[in-house]
C-alpha positions as CSV (number, residue, x, y, z in Angstrom):
1,M,0.0,0.0,0.0
2,M,1.3,3.5,-0.9
3,K,2.0,6.0,1.8
4,R,-0.5,8.8,1.7
5,H,1.6,11.3,-0.3
6,K,3.0,8.8,-2.7
7,R,1.6,9.6,-6.1
8,T,2.5,8.8,-9.7
9,R,0.6,10.1,-12.7
10,A,-1.2,6.8,-13.0
11,S,-2.2,6.4,-9.3
12,A,-5.9,6.6,-8.3
13,R,-7.2,9.1,-5.8
14,L,-9.6,6.7,-4.0
15,L,-10.3,7.2,-0.4
16,G,-10.1,3.5,0.4
17,L,-6.8,3.0,-1.7
18,S,-8.3,-0.3,-2.9
19,A,-8.7,-1.8,-6.3
20,A,-12.1,-3.2,-5.3
21,V,-14.9,-2.2,-7.6
22,L,-18.5,-2.3,-6.5
23,S,-21.2,-4.1,-8.4
24,A,-22.3,-2.9,-11.8
25,A,-24.4,0.3,-11.9
26,A,-28.1,0.0,-11.3
27,A,-30.3,-0.5,-14.3
28,A,-31.5,2.6,-16.1
29,F,-34.6,4.3,-14.8
30,T,-37.4,6.1,-16.6
31,Y,-38.2,9.7,-16.0
32,T,-41.3,11.8,-15.9
33,A,-40.8,15.5,-15.7
34,A,-41.9,17.1,-12.4
35,T,-43.9,20.3,-12.7
36,G,-43.7,23.4,-10.6
37,A,-40.8,25.1,-8.8
38,A,-39.5,24.2,-5.3
39,A,-41.2,26.1,-2.5
40,P,-39.5,29.4,-1.7
41,N,-37.7,30.0,1.5
42,E,-40.3,31.0,4.0
43,E,-38.3,33.8,5.5
44,T,-37.6,35.5,2.1
45,E,-39.2,36.7,-1.1
46,R,-38.9,34.5,-4.1
47,S,-35.4,34.0,-5.5
48,A,-34.2,36.8,-7.6
49,N,-33.7,36.5,-11.3
50,P,-30.6,37.7,-13.2
51,S,-31.0,41.3,-14.4
52,S,-28.2,41.6,-16.9
53,G,-25.9,38.6,-17.0
54,A,-23.0,40.7,-15.8
55,T,-21.0,39.3,-12.9
56,R,-18.4,40.3,-10.3
57,T,-15.9,38.4,-8.2
58,V,-14.6,38.9,-4.7
59,R,-12.6,36.8,-2.3
60,Y,-12.5,36.2,1.4
61,D,-9.7,34.7,3.5
62,L,-10.0,34.3,7.2
63,G,-6.5,32.8,7.5
64,D,-4.7,29.5,6.8
65,E,-5.3,28.4,10.4
66,A,-8.8,29.9,10.9
67,W,-10.4,26.5,11.5
68,K,-9.4,23.2,13.2
69,L,-10.3,19.9,11.6
70,P,-12.8,18.3,14.1
71,Q,-11.3,14.9,13.4
72,T,-7.6,15.8,14.2
73,G,-7.3,19.3,15.4
74,E,-5.0,20.2,12.5
75,P,-5.2,23.7,11.0
76,A,-7.3,24.4,7.9
77,E,-8.1,27.6,6.0
78,L,-11.4,29.4,5.7
79,T,-11.2,31.0,2.3
80,G,-13.4,31.3,-0.8
81,V,-13.8,33.0,-4.1
82,V,-17.2,34.3,-4.8
83,H,-18.8,35.0,-8.2
84,Y,-22.2,36.8,-8.1
85,P,-24.6,38.8,-10.3
86,A,-23.3,42.4,-10.7
87,N,-26.8,43.6,-9.9
88,L,-28.2,41.7,-6.9
89,G,-31.5,43.4,-7.3
90,T,-34.2,43.3,-4.6
91,G,-34.7,39.5,-4.2
92,R,-32.6,36.7,-2.9
93,H,-30.3,34.5,-5.0
94,P,-29.7,30.8,-4.5
95,L,-26.2,30.0,-3.1
96,I,-24.0,27.3,-4.6
97,V,-21.0,26.2,-2.6
98,M,-18.2,24.3,-4.4
99,L,-15.3,22.4,-2.9
100,H,-12.3,20.8,-4.6
101,G,-10.8,17.4,-3.9
102,W,-7.3,16.0,-3.1
103,H,-4.4,17.8,-4.8
104,E,-1.1,19.3,-3.8
105,T,-1.5,22.2,-1.4
106,C,1.6,24.3,-2.0
107,A,2.9,25.7,-5.4
108,D,6.5,24.8,-4.7
109,R,8.2,24.5,-8.1
110,K,11.5,23.3,-6.7
111,A,9.8,20.6,-4.7
112,D,7.8,19.6,-7.7
113,A,11.0,19.3,-9.8
114,A,12.7,17.3,-7.1
115,R,9.7,14.9,-6.8
116,T,9.7,14.3,-10.6
117,A,13.4,13.6,-10.5
118,A,13.0,11.2,-7.6
119,E,10.2,9.4,-9.3
120,A,12.3,8.9,-12.4
121,S,15.2,7.6,-10.4
122,G,13.1,5.4,-8.0
123,D,14.4,7.3,-4.9
124,D,11.4,6.8,-2.5
125,A,13.0,8.8,0.3
126,A,13.5,11.8,-1.9
127,Y,10.0,11.4,-3.3
128,E,8.5,11.5,0.1
129,A,10.5,14.5,1.2
130,A,9.5,16.5,-1.8
131,S,5.9,15.4,-1.4
132,A,5.9,16.5,2.2
133,M,6.7,20.1,1.0
134,L,4.1,20.0,-1.7
135,F,1.4,18.8,0.8
136,A,2.4,21.0,3.7
137,W,-0.1,23.3,5.5
138,P,0.4,26.1,6.0
139,C,2.9,26.4,3.2
140,A,6.5,27.4,3.9
141,K,7.2,31.1,4.1
142,G,7.4,32.5,0.6
143,T,5.7,29.6,-1.0
144,P,2.2,30.4,-2.3
145,A,-0.8,28.1,-1.6
146,L,-2.0,26.2,-4.7
147,P,-5.4,27.8,-5.3
148,S,-7.5,24.8,-6.3
149,E,-10.6,26.7,-5.4
150,R,-10.0,29.0,-8.4
151,G,-10.2,25.9,-10.7
152,Y,-14.0,26.3,-11.0
153,D,-14.1,30.0,-12.0
154,Y,-15.3,29.1,-15.4
155,V,-18.5,27.4,-14.3
156,A,-19.0,29.7,-11.3
157,R,-18.9,32.7,-13.5
158,E,-21.5,31.2,-15.8
159,L,-23.8,30.2,-12.9
160,A,-23.5,33.7,-11.5
161,A,-24.6,35.1,-14.9
162,Q,-27.7,32.9,-14.5
163,G,-28.6,34.4,-11.1
164,F,-26.7,32.4,-8.5
165,V,-24.2,33.4,-5.9
166,V,-21.3,30.9,-6.1
167,A,-18.7,30.4,-3.4
168,S,-15.8,28.1,-4.3
169,V,-14.0,27.3,-1.0
170,G,-10.5,26.0,-0.1
171,G,-9.7,22.5,1.2
172,N,-5.9,22.6,1.4
173,G,-5.8,22.0,5.1
174,I,-7.8,18.8,4.7
175,N,-5.6,17.7,1.8
176,A,-2.5,18.1,4.0
177,S,-4.0,16.0,6.8
178,P,-3.7,12.2,7.3
179,L,-7.5,11.8,7.1
180,S,-8.5,8.7,5.1
181,G,-11.5,6.4,4.7
182,D,-14.8,7.9,5.7
183,D,-13.1,10.5,7.9
184,N,-12.0,12.3,4.7
185,P,-15.5,13.0,3.3
186,A,-16.7,13.8,6.8
187,A,-14.1,16.5,7.1
188,R,-15.1,17.9,3.7
189,A,-18.7,18.0,4.8
190,D,-17.7,19.8,8.0
191,V,-15.9,22.6,6.1
192,I,-18.9,23.0,3.7
193,N,-21.2,23.4,6.7
194,R,-18.7,25.8,8.3
195,H,-18.9,28.1,5.2
196,L,-22.7,27.7,5.1
197,R,-22.9,28.8,8.7
198,M,-20.9,32.0,7.9
199,W,-23.1,32.7,4.9
200,Q,-26.3,32.2,6.8
201,E,-25.1,34.8,9.4
202,L,-24.1,37.2,6.7
203,S,-27.3,36.8,4.7
204,S,-29.7,37.0,7.7
205,K,-28.1,39.7,9.8
206,G,-25.4,41.3,7.7
207,K,-22.9,40.3,10.4
208,G,-20.6,37.5,11.4
209,E,-17.1,36.4,10.2
210,L,-17.6,37.3,6.6
211,A,-18.8,40.8,7.2
212,G,-16.3,43.3,5.9
213,K,-13.9,40.5,4.7
214,F,-14.5,40.7,0.9
215,V,-11.6,41.9,-1.2
216,D,-10.7,42.2,-4.9
217,P,-9.0,38.9,-5.9
218,A,-6.4,40.7,-8.0
219,T,-5.5,43.7,-5.9
220,G,-6.5,42.7,-2.4
221,A,-8.4,46.0,-2.0
222,A,-11.5,45.9,0.2
223,R,-14.8,45.5,-1.5
224,R,-18.2,46.2,0.0
225,V,-20.9,43.9,-1.4
226,G,-24.5,43.9,-0.3
227,F,-25.0,40.2,0.2
228,A,-27.1,40.8,3.4
229,H,-30.7,39.7,2.7
230,H,-29.8,38.9,-0.9
231,V,-28.7,35.2,-0.5
232,D,-31.4,32.6,-0.2
233,M,-30.0,30.2,2.4
234,G,-33.2,28.1,2.1
235,N,-32.2,27.3,-1.5
236,V,-28.6,26.0,-1.5
237,G,-26.7,23.9,-4.0
238,I,-23.5,21.9,-3.3
239,M,-20.9,20.8,-5.8
240,G,-17.9,18.6,-4.9
241,H,-15.1,17.4,-7.2
242,S,-13.1,14.2,-6.7
243,R,-12.8,13.5,-3.0
244,A,-15.0,16.5,-2.4
245,G,-17.7,14.7,-4.5
246,A,-17.7,12.1,-1.7
247,G,-17.8,15.0,0.8
248,A,-20.7,16.6,-0.9
249,T,-22.6,13.2,-0.9
250,W,-21.8,12.9,2.9
251,Q,-22.9,16.4,3.6
252,A,-26.3,16.0,1.8
253,A,-27.0,12.5,3.2
254,D,-30.3,12.0,5.0
255,S,-28.5,11.0,8.2
256,H,-26.5,14.3,8.2
257,R,-29.2,16.8,7.5
258,R,-29.3,17.7,11.2
259,Q,-25.7,19.0,10.9
260,W,-26.8,21.7,8.4
261,P,-26.7,25.1,10.0
262,K,-30.1,26.5,11.2
263,G,-31.9,28.2,8.4
264,V,-30.0,26.3,5.6
265,D,-31.7,23.9,3.3
266,V,-29.7,22.1,0.6
267,K,-31.9,21.6,-2.5
268,A,-29.4,20.1,-4.9
269,V,-26.0,18.2,-4.7
270,A,-23.6,17.4,-7.6
271,A,-20.7,15.0,-7.3
272,V,-18.2,15.5,-10.1
273,A,-15.8,12.6,-10.7
274,P,-16.4,11.6,-7.0
275,A,-13.7,9.5,-5.3
276,Y,-15.6,7.4,-2.8
277,N,-14.3,5.1,-0.1
278,V,-15.1,1.9,-1.9
279,M,-14.3,-0.1,1.2
280,T,-17.4,1.4,2.9
281,E,-19.8,-1.3,4.1
282,D,-22.3,0.9,5.9
283,M,-24.0,3.1,3.2
284,S,-26.2,5.1,5.6
285,P,-23.7,8.0,5.9
286,Y,-24.0,8.5,2.1
287,T,-27.6,7.7,1.4
288,I,-29.5,10.5,-0.2
289,T,-33.3,10.1,-0.7
290,K,-34.6,13.6,0.0
291,T,-32.3,15.8,-2.1
292,P,-31.8,15.9,-5.9
293,F,-28.5,14.3,-6.6
294,A,-26.3,14.3,-9.8
295,T,-23.0,12.5,-10.5
296,F,-20.6,13.0,-13.4
297,R,-17.7,11.0,-14.7
298,G,-15.6,11.1,-17.8
299,T,-14.8,7.9,-19.8
300,C,-11.1,8.8,-19.8
301,D,-10.8,9.5,-16.0
302,G,-7.4,8.2,-14.9
303,Q,-8.1,8.8,-11.2
304,V,-11.6,7.5,-10.5
305,G,-13.1,4.3,-11.9
306,G,-16.6,3.1,-12.7
307,E,-17.3,2.7,-9.0
308,A,-18.1,6.4,-9.0
309,F,-21.4,5.6,-10.7
310,S,-22.2,2.3,-8.9
311,F,-21.4,3.8,-5.5
312,A,-23.6,6.8,-6.2
313,A,-26.4,4.6,-7.5
314,D,-26.3,2.7,-4.2
315,A,-26.3,6.0,-2.3
316,A,-29.3,7.2,-4.2
317,K,-31.5,4.0,-3.8
318,G,-34.9,5.2,-2.8
319,N,-34.2,8.8,-3.8
320,R,-37.6,10.5,-4.3
321,S,-36.2,13.9,-5.4
322,G,-34.3,13.0,-8.6
323,F,-31.1,11.2,-9.4
324,Y,-29.0,11.7,-12.5
325,R,-25.8,10.1,-13.9
326,F,-23.8,11.7,-16.7
327,A,-21.0,9.8,-18.5
328,I,-19.0,12.3,-20.6
329,H,-17.2,10.6,-23.4
330,G,-13.6,11.8,-23.7
331,A,-13.5,13.6,-20.4
332,N,-10.7,13.0,-17.8
333,H,-10.5,13.9,-14.1
334,N,-8.3,16.9,-13.9
335,Y,-9.7,19.1,-16.7
336,F,-12.7,19.8,-14.5
337,N,-10.4,22.0,-12.4
338,T,-8.3,24.6,-14.4
339,Q,-5.6,24.6,-11.7
340,W,-5.0,20.9,-12.2
341,S,-4.8,21.1,-16.0
342,P,-1.7,21.5,-18.1
343,Q,-2.6,24.8,-19.8
344,S,-2.5,26.5,-16.4
345,R,1.2,25.7,-16.1
346,Q,0.5,25.3,-12.4
347,V,2.6,23.1,-10.1
348,A,1.4,19.4,-10.3
349,A,-0.9,20.0,-13.2
350,F,-1.2,17.1,-15.7
351,D,-3.5,15.2,-18.1
352,D,-4.6,12.0,-16.3
353,A,-6.3,10.4,-19.3
354,T,-4.6,7.2,-20.6
355,P,-3.6,7.6,-24.2
356,V,-4.3,4.8,-26.7
357,K,-1.1,3.5,-28.3
358,G,-1.1,4.1,-32.0
359,H,-4.1,6.3,-32.0
360,P,-3.2,10.0,-31.3
361,G,-5.9,12.0,-29.7
362,Q,-7.7,8.9,-28.4
363,C,-8.0,8.1,-24.7
364,T,-9.3,5.6,-22.2
365,D,-9.4,5.2,-18.4
366,R,-7.5,3.1,-15.9
367,E,-10.0,0.3,-16.5
368,D,-9.4,0.2,-20.2
369,A,-12.8,1.6,-21.3
370,A,-13.6,1.8,-25.0
371,P,-11.3,4.3,-26.6
372,T,-12.7,7.6,-27.6
373,R,-11.6,11.0,-28.8
374,Q,-10.3,13.0,-25.9
375,L,-11.9,16.4,-25.2
376,T,-9.8,19.5,-25.0
377,E,-9.7,21.4,-21.7
378,K,-12.1,24.0,-23.2
379,Q,-14.5,21.4,-24.6
380,Q,-14.7,19.4,-21.3
381,R,-15.5,22.5,-19.3
382,H,-18.1,23.6,-21.8
383,V,-19.9,20.3,-21.3
384,A,-19.6,20.4,-17.5
385,T,-21.0,23.9,-17.5
386,T,-23.9,22.9,-19.7
387,Y,-25.0,20.0,-17.5
388,L,-24.2,21.5,-14.1
389,G,-26.1,24.6,-15.1
390,A,-29.1,22.6,-16.2
391,F,-29.1,20.6,-13.0
392,F,-28.9,23.7,-10.7
393,R,-31.3,25.7,-12.8
394,R,-33.8,22.9,-12.6
395,H,-33.6,22.3,-8.8
396,L,-32.7,25.7,-7.4
397,L,-34.7,27.9,-9.8
398,G,-37.5,25.5,-10.7
399,D,-36.7,25.7,-14.4
400,T,-38.5,22.7,-15.8
401,G,-37.2,23.7,-19.3
402,Q,-34.0,21.9,-18.3
403,D,-35.7,18.5,-18.0
404,Q,-35.0,17.4,-21.6
405,V,-31.2,18.1,-21.0
406,L,-31.2,16.3,-17.7
407,T,-32.8,13.2,-19.1
408,G,-30.8,13.1,-22.3
409,A,-33.8,13.8,-24.5
410,R,-32.0,16.9,-25.7
411,H,-28.2,17.0,-26.0
412,P,-26.9,20.6,-26.4
413,D,-23.3,19.5,-26.8
414,A,-23.8,16.7,-29.3
415,A,-21.3,18.4,-31.7
416,I,-18.6,18.1,-29.1
417,T,-19.1,14.7,-27.5
418,D,-21.6,12.0,-26.4
419,V,-23.0,12.2,-22.9
420,D,-24.8,9.1,-21.6
421,V,-27.6,10.0,-19.3
422,T,-29.4,7.9,-16.7
423,A,-32.1,9.6,-14.7
424,T,-34.9,9.1,-12.3
425,A,-37.9,11.4,-11.9
426,P,-38.5,13.7,-8.9
427,S,-41.7,12.3,-7.3
428,T,-44.6,14.6,-7.5
């Protein structure tokens, strides 16, 4: 078994560190479109609609050690980048919280080069030493934190243009910790709830830890934003990628709803390329029957295998609110996050898809799925934005016009790639 920071470009990011694969995905379901929008938050007016499509961005950072992991007491950050409609209007906007998965925490180029050299030479001690620097938290003085939370700006900006307030939050402190198994998604659920608590206080009272803490991401200059009474905390969406996909599932599970902050209601959860603990025997901490649930995986994912779908299907058994699975042909794992993708030139960024020998431009996954044309970074993100947008518009804005996309009856990105859709209907 590999040590927790041992990683090669082919190694899987599974919580259980096991090659076990769960049973085949559940049989396809049929879908009947639900009618009507979700009930509005009782304490607010109806959710606001976008007025112009223009968006703005701010950031908040309460410090690298602002929070202690409940499981270990180790330090973690409370930071986020927020995309929101430039004109917040007079109503309230649904909030979407996004969280990234397991990745290096510190953008240390010297350590990255040393690790690459150690991997090539087979020097395990040097590899571990370099990895310890890349997975430190807080990062060494003078070494910037790797901003994985900025990796979803592309989809957050588009969602903000559609009327959502979107906060992508940092999880570097969790990534630097030794948490494994089910403790890892539990910690990610904890940090999601911690941010939701801060947003609830800000939205309801205009006070709390976030008050006065927003700054311009580029300059650091203070920015005053009137989020108070403009964020609908009774209409929240959650998106988690990779290990945070498991964390999002854990957070939204029926058995954990009591841990949601008072006044918060999660109405939709999306798990993108989720890395579950496949050794889990008790599914109750992941079971979601009361909240719409969507899961996504690319056919060229080199990090997470087909168990992402089968595990999610088991978690969604009995779901009465809607369950969707999207298999994106030619998508890999890392391109969903721009900071993890080669074009960013960021530390530890790489293409995790498995190339097909003798067929340039073709790819497969670590389970030797049928070869397909690999999507570019831009193409993969366009498809992700299309389907995530449809899911959140349907279940946070009540836009039933998205039903055909969510069931595969209409495929807006057919010119780019195939997307295999399996869906169940929200019960009416």
